[in-house]
N, C-alpha and C positions, 0 to 999 in steps of 0.2 A: 722082604721084597715087596709084598703087597702094600705095606704101609708106605714104602718109598714111592711106589707107583701112584697110590691114592693121593699122597701129598703133592706129587708132580701135577696130577690132573687138576687138583683144586687150585694150585697156584696159577696154572696156565689157562684154565677154562673159566674160572669164576669171574675174573675181570671182564672177559669177553661176554659172558652171559649177562652180567650186570649192565654192561654198555649196551647190549642188544635190547634189554628190557627198557632201559632209559630212552633209547632211540624210538622204540615201538610206541612209546607213550606220547611222542611229540605230535603236535597238531600242525598240519600244513595249512597255512592261511593263504588264500589266493584271490585273484580278481581277474575275471575274463574281460578282455578288451576286443572290440570288433567294430566294423563299420556298420553298426546297427544300433537301434535305440533300445530294443527289448532284449536284455541279457539275463532275465530271470528264467527259472525252470530248466536250466541246462544241466544234464546229468553229469555227475562227477563220480567216477568209479575207481576204487583201488583194485586192480586186477588180481593182486596177490591175495588180499584178505577178503575180497568180494564185498567190502563195505562201500556203500553208495550214499550220495547226498545230492542235493540240487542247489544251484546258485540262487541267491536272493536278488532283490532289486539292485541294479547296478553291477551285477555279475560277481558279487562277493560269495565266497564259500570257505568252508573249513572241513578238513577230513584228516583222520589219523593215518599216518604213514611213517615209513622208516626208509633209510638209505637203501636203494636197490629196488624199491617198489616201483610199479608202473601205474601212473594215474591216467585214465582215459576220460576225455570230455566229449560228450556227444549230444546232439540235438537235431531235430528234423530240419532246422534252419541253418545249421552249420556243419562243416566237414569235421568228422571225428578227428581228434588229435590225441596222441599219446606222449606223456612226459615221464622220462626216467628221473626219479627223485634222487637228488644228491644232498650231501650234507649242507652245502651252501643254500639249497632251496629250503631246507628245514630251518635254517638259521635266519632266513629273511623274515622281516615283519610281515611282508606281503609279496607274494609271488605273482607277477603279472603274466598272463597267458593270452596270446592273441589267437583268435579263431577266424577262419575264413568262411564267410556266408556262402551257402550253396547257390543261392540266387540273389543277386543284388536287386535293390529296388530300381525298377525301370522308370525312365523319364516318360516313356510311352510304350504302348504294347507292341513288342517286336519279337518275332520268332528268330532266334539266333543259333540254336543248337544244331539244327539240321538245314544248313544253307543250301545243300544240293538237292533237297527234296522239296519240290514245289510243283505247282500246276504245269509249268512249262516243262520241267524235267520229266514229269509223268506223261507228257504228251496230251494233256487235257486241253491246253490252249497253245496256239503257235507262239514261237519265240518273238518277242518284240511287241506283243499285243498289250495295249494300255488297259489297265483296270480302271473302272469307273465306280463312283459312289451311286447309291440309288437315285438321288436327285439328278446326277449327271446323265444316267441312263435314260431317265424319263425325258429329259430335255432333248437328248440326241434322237430319241425315237419320235418325239413330237415334231422336230424340225427336219427329219429325214436325213440326218447326218450319217446314219448307219446304213443307208441304202447302198447296194452294190450293183454294179452293171454286170449282167450275165444272162444266161439262157433263161433263168428262173426269175428275172427281174419283173416286178409288177409296179407300174407307175400309178401312184395315187395322188389325190389332191389334199391328203391329210395335212401336210405341212402348211399349205395355204390356208386351209380352214382353221387350223390351230392358231395361226398368226392373226387372222381376222377376228376370231372369237375371243382373243385375249389369253388363250391357254398358254401360248408360248411365253408371254410376259409373266404369267403367274408361275410357270415352271422356273423361269430365270430367277424370280424372287425366292422361290423355294430353295434353289441351289445356293443363293447368297446366304440365306438363313442357315442351311445345313453346314456351310463352310464356317460360319461364325460359331455355331454350336460345337463343331469339331475343334476349333481353335480354343474355345472356352474350356473344353474337356482336357485338352493338351496342357493348358496353363494350370488347371486344377491338379493334374497328375504331376507336373513339374514342381509346383510350390504348394506346401501345406497352407491351410488357412491361417495358422499361427504366424507364418512368415509375413503375411500382409498386415496382420494386427500388430505384431511385436517389432518387426524390422522397419516396415514402411509406415507404421503409425496410422493405418487406415482403420477407422471405426468399424467394429464388427458388422454393424447393420449396412455398411457401405461396401463391403468386400465384393459381393456379387456385382454391384454396379461398377466397381473399378475394373473387374474382369471384362465387362461389356465395353468399358471405356478403352481397354487395351486392344480388344479385337477390332475396334473401329479405327485404330491407328495403323495406317498402311505400312509405315516404317517398322513398327513393332512386329506386325504380322510377317513381314519379309524376314526379319531376324529370327522369328519363331520357326519359320519354314526352313531356315538354314540350320536349325538344331544347335545353334550357338547359345548355350545356356548362360555363359558368362556375359555375353553382350545383351541377352534378354534381361538378365538381372540388372545390369547397368541402366538399360533404358527404362525398366520399371521404376527404378529409383527416381529418374527424372520426371516420368509421367505421374508418379505418386505425388510429387510436389505440386504439379499443376492441378491434379484432381482434388487435392486438399484445399487449394485456393478456390476451386469451383464450389466445394461444399461450404466453405466459409462465406462465399458471396451469397449462396442460396439461403443460408441461415440469417444473413443480415437483410 
């Protein structure tokens, strides 16, 4: 009886054991894809075997796994993702896994997670109050635009003195410079330096000058303020052609 039982177990369990061993030895080859440039150093962990590795440049990785294992990919820049390994996954030459960045690269500095928490909501400033840049505040103070009529009103001749001394004109120039510097920074945040060199064919030593050329163009600044990146990109292409002509004329 024992011999019959032993033979039965060998016949039924041995193929499954061999199959499991063969599957366990397979290497799962994958590639991470995402809306980001840096895909290296992403952790890849087999939750069942606790074997871990990291992605290489381009998001490529290889890890031992078998059918039924769970692979987790995690990084401080991406949302963690778990993948249940199937036979089809192991048979693929390359398994593509798309990850979602936790924070997208911003075109400009914007707080968007807590829209209802701001100075107005906290009662720090009244609703509808316009915020001003440092240069704008200086100009408004010098010209008396912030004066309010009331019991505590004090009338001074500061705005008149500022105008006669030239301080008001100086502050207006400072405001113009500040606005241009702000727009320069916005362009730099929206477009990498390589974009100007590789796509627009602007020589590297002229890239900063081209940004100055852009902020001097009223039409482009208007598009920039509308936050229409597609139109801004289109206009930059047109202005790049004109700027290259200017460079060529200067060299001649």
